[in-house]
C-alpha positions in Angstrom: 46.6 38.0 59.1 46.4 34.2 59.0 49.0 31.7 57.8 48.2 29.2 55.0 50.1 26.6 53.1 49.7 26.6 49.3 50.7 24.3 46.5 53.7 26.1 45.0 54.3 23.7 42.1 53.1 20.3 40.8 55.8 17.7 41.8 57.2 15.2 39.4 57.9 11.9 41.2 58.2 12.1 44.9 57.3 15.6 46.2 59.7 17.6 48.4 59.4 20.8 50.4 59.6 22.9 47.2 56.1 21.9 46.4 54.8 23.9 49.4 54.9 27.6 50.3 53.7 29.4 53.4 51.7 32.7 52.8 49.8 35.1 54.9 46.4 36.6 54.0 43.5 38.5 55.4 40.2 36.8 56.0 36.9 38.1 54.6 34.1 39.3 56.9 31.6 36.7 58.0 28.4 36.4 56.0 25.1 34.8 57.2 25.5 31.1 57.3 29.3 31.2 57.8 31.6 30.6 60.8 35.1 31.7 61.7 37.3 28.6 62.6 40.6 28.0 64.2 42.3 24.8 63.1 43.2 22.4 65.9 44.1 19.0 64.2 45.0 18.6 60.5 44.9 15.3 58.6 47.6 14.3 56.1 46.8 11.4 53.9 48.4 9.6 50.9 45.5 10.4 48.6 46.6 14.1 48.7 49.6 13.2 46.5 47.2 12.4 43.6 45.5 15.8 44.1 48.9 17.5 43.6 48.9 16.3 40.0 46.5 17.5 37.4 45.6 14.1 36.0 42.0 13.1 35.9 40.8 11.4 39.1 37.8 10.9 41.3 38.4 14.3 43.0 39.5 17.7 41.6 43.3 18.5 41.8 44.7 21.1 44.1 45.3 24.4 42.2 48.8 25.8 42.1 48.9 29.0 44.2 45.9 27.9 46.3 45.9 26.3 49.7 46.2 22.5 50.2 43.0 21.2 51.8 42.0 18.1 53.8 40.2 16.9 56.9 40.5 19.4 59.7 39.1 19.5 63.2 38.5 23.1 64.1 36.9 25.3 66.8 34.3 27.9 66.1 35.5 31.4 67.1 32.6 33.4 65.7 29.3 32.2 64.1 26.6 33.7 61.9 24.9 30.3 61.7 22.2 28.9 64.0 23.8 25.5 63.6 27.0 26.3 65.5 28.0 28.4 68.5 31.3 29.9 69.6 33.4 27.1 71.2 31.9 24.2 69.2 34.2 21.8 67.5 33.6 20.8 63.9 35.1 18.7 61.2 35.2 19.4 57.5 37.3 19.5 54.4 39.1 22.8 55.1 42.2 24.6 53.8 45.6 24.3 55.4 45.3 27.6 57.2 45.5 28.7 60.9 42.1 30.2 60.6 39.5 30.2 57.9 35.9 31.2 57.1 33.7 28.4 56.1 30.0 27.7 55.2 28.2 26.0 58.1 26.5 23.6 55.8 29.8 22.1 54.9 30.7 21.2 58.5 29.7 18.6 61.0 29.7 19.0 64.8 32.0 16.7 66.8 33.2 16.3 70.3 30.1 15.1 71.9 31.4 11.5 72.2 33.9 10.7 75.0 36.9 10.2 72.6 39.8 12.5 71.8 39.1 15.0 69.1 41.7 13.7 66.7 39.9 10.3 66.6 37.5 12.1 64.1 40.4 12.2 61.7 41.3 8.6 62.3 39.4 5.6 63.7 36.1 7.5 63.8 36.8 9.4 60.5 37.8 8.7 57.0 40.4 5.9 57.7 38.2 4.0 60.1 35.2 4.1 57.8 37.4 3.2 54.8 38.6 0.1 56.7 35.1 -0.9 57.8 33.3 -0.6 54.4 36.2 -2.0 52.4 36.5 -5.1 54.5 32.9 -5.7 55.4 31.3 -4.9 52.1 33.9 -6.0 49.5 35.9 -8.4 51.6 32.9 -10.2 53.2 35.0 -11.9 55.9 34.0 -15.3 57.2 35.2 -17.0 60.3 38.3 -19.1 59.8 39.5 -17.2 56.6 42.9 -15.7 56.2 43.1 -11.9 55.7 46.3 -10.2 54.5 46.6 -6.4 54.9 49.3 -4.3 53.2 50.2 -1.0 54.7 49.1 -2.7 57.9 50.6 -0.2 60.3 48.9 2.8 58.7 45.7 4.5 59.7 43.5 2.2 57.6 45.4 -1.0 58.0 45.4 -1.0 61.8 41.6 -0.9 61.8 41.2 -3.5 59.1 43.2 -6.1 61.0 41.2 -5.6 64.2 37.8 -5.8 62.4 39.0 -9.0 60.7 39.9 -10.5 64.1 36.4 -9.6 65.4 35.0 -11.6 62.5 37.1 -14.6 63.5 39.8 -14.5 60.8 43.5 -15.1 60.8 45.2 -11.8 60.1 48.6 -11.2 58.5 50.0 -7.7 58.3 52.7 -6.4 55.9 54.7 -3.3 57.0 58.1 -1.8 56.6 60.0 -2.4 59.8 60.4 -5.0 62.5 59.2 -2.4 65.0 55.9 -2.0 63.2 55.5 -5.8 62.8 56.0 -6.2 66.6 53.4 -3.5 67.2 50.9 -5.1 65.0 51.2 -8.5 66.8 51.6 -7.3 70.4 49.1 -4.3 70.4 46.6 -4.8 67.6 46.0 -8.5 67.5 47.7 -9.5 64.2 48.6 -13.2 64.1 51.6 -12.8 61.8 53.6 -10.1 60.1 55.9 -9.6 57.1 58.6 -6.9 56.9 58.5 -6.3 53.1 61.9 -4.5 53.3 63.7 -7.6 54.5 61.5 -10.4 53.4 63.2 -10.9 50.0 60.9 -13.0 47.8 57.4 -11.7 48.8 55.6 -14.6 47.2 57.5 -17.0 49.3 57.1 -14.9 52.4 53.4 -14.7 52.1 53.2 -18.5 51.4 55.1 -19.1 54.6 52.9 -16.8 56.7 49.7 -18.1 55.0 50.1 -21.9 54.5 46.4 -22.2 53.7 46.4 -19.4 51.2 44.8 -16.0 51.2 41.1 -15.4 51.2 41.0 -11.6 51.5 43.7 -9.2 50.5 43.2 -5.7 51.7 45.4 -3.8 49.3 46.8 -0.4 50.4 50.1 -0.3 48.6 50.2 -2.1 45.2 53.5 -2.8 43.5 55.7 -5.8 44.2 54.1 -6.4 47.6 50.7 -6.9 46.0 52.3 -9.1 43.2 53.5 -11.4 45.9 50.2 -11.6 47.8 48.1 -12.1 44.6 50.1 -15.3 43.7 48.9 -16.8 46.9 45.2 -16.2 46.5 42.6 -18.9 47.1 39.6 -19.7 44.9 36.9 -17.1 45.4 39.3 -14.7 47.2 38.3 -11.0 47.5 40.5 -7.9 47.1 39.3 -4.6 48.4 41.5 -2.2 46.4 42.0 0.8 48.7 45.3 2.4 47.9 48.5 2.1 45.8 50.9 4.2 47.8 54.0 2.4 46.3 53.1 3.9 42.9 51.9 7.4 43.8 55.2 9.0 43.1 56.1 6.9 40.0 56.8 9.0 36.9 55.8 6.1 34.8 53.5 3.2 35.5 55.7 0.1 35.8 54.7 -3.2 34.1 54.2 -6.0 36.7 52.9 -9.5 36.5 49.7 -9.9 34.4 47.3 -10.7 37.1 44.2 -11.3 35.1 44.8 -15.0 34.5 45.0 -15.5 38.3 41.8 -13.5 38.9 40.0 -15.4 36.2 41.1 -19.0 36.9 40.5 -18.6 40.7 37.3 -16.6 40.4 38.7 -13.7 42.4 36.8 -10.5 43.0 38.9 -7.3 42.9 37.0 -4.1 43.5 38.4 -0.6 43.8 36.5 1.9 46.0 36.7 5.3 47.8 35.0 5.8 51.1 32.6 8.5 49.8 30.9 5.6 47.8 29.4 4.7 51.2 28.5 8.2 52.4 24.8 7.2 53.0 26.0 4.4 55.3 28.4 6.5 57.3 26.1 6.5 60.4 26.2 2.7 60.4 30.0 2.6 60.2 30.3 5.2 63.0 28.0 3.2 65.2 29.8 -0.1 64.8 33.3 1.5 65.2 32.1 3.4 68.3 30.7 0.1 69.7 33.9 -1.8 69.1 36.0 1.0 70.7 33.8 1.1 73.8 34.1 -2.7 74.1 37.9 -2.5 73.7 37.9 -4.6 70.5 39.3 -1.8 68.4 42.2 0.3 69.5 44.1 3.0 67.6 47.3 4.9 67.5 48.4 8.1 65.9 51.6 9.9 65.0 50.9 13.5 66.1 53.3 16.2 64.8 53.2 19.5 66.7 53.1 22.8 64.8 51.0 24.1 61.9 54.2 24.8 59.9 55.1 21.1 60.1 52.3 20.1 57.8 54.5 19.6 54.6 57.1 17.7 56.6 54.4 15.4 58.1 52.9 14.8 54.7 56.2 13.9 53.1 56.8 11.5 56.0 54.0 9.3 54.8 56.0 8.1 51.8 59.0 7.0 53.9 56.8 5.3 56.5 57.5 7.7 59.4 54.0 7.2 60.7 52.5 4.5 63.0 48.7 4.7 62.5 47.2 8.0 61.5 49.5 10.9 60.7 48.0 14.1 62.3 49.4 17.6 62.8 48.3 19.5 65.9 48.4 23.3 65.6 
């Protein structure tokens, strides 16, 4: 019998532990082309909150009574595929289960590079690639420009800031504690930081940190934080729209400033994206990120929670800012 964590109910507003339930089940026998996997590292990500609802989105919702799923690094225990052998490490979109049977064609082998396995869920995985393509393709950073990153101490934000510094930009990070701001500046090369919980008037706080205005705003959070940044945009500014975590648990969509006049009169580009838009370019992103890691220009940090049964707790911690960098659960 293996353990799995299912979606017990669709949450209204901010989810709690009642949305999850632990169950045990038997695994089916292996068929040709399948592998038996043991989960080692599990990714928890803000986008999963959207999948807990049944509203229309870019990805199908989780089904009530079925396992939550996400990025998992797992080890092959048994294989009926010529692509993988026992002991190989793989990554795929897999259920929250201690063991699972998966089709080999849905998996990718990892562990051949000299990096920790959990990096494939972070800087060399979805968050790192999201940072790379959002900034480089939509942001189009130029030397001397000012880049503001919200959610800067999260898995994506940490990488965005460092890539912007490589491009010769001034980088300002927005996060939710003085400890995180100090980390951004002392460990990850950010020039300035704003604690949105203590800053008061965000428009004035951004203006003080960015006296020459904002050329690129990498938006991970939305809400009042973004309202304040947008009022400081320069002409021809660019906004890679990556996430809106401040609104994910809202029961109603709040009415904020009408930003269209600002976008219009300052010729601003705002473009939403998801990382799978760039799937055919993933090898390019992996090469560049790997190069920067080897050169010491990109560093990374994770918040690693021990224990498969802590997956719901780790996920819920994303919405109260308990993570620095990528939130990962190690089985």
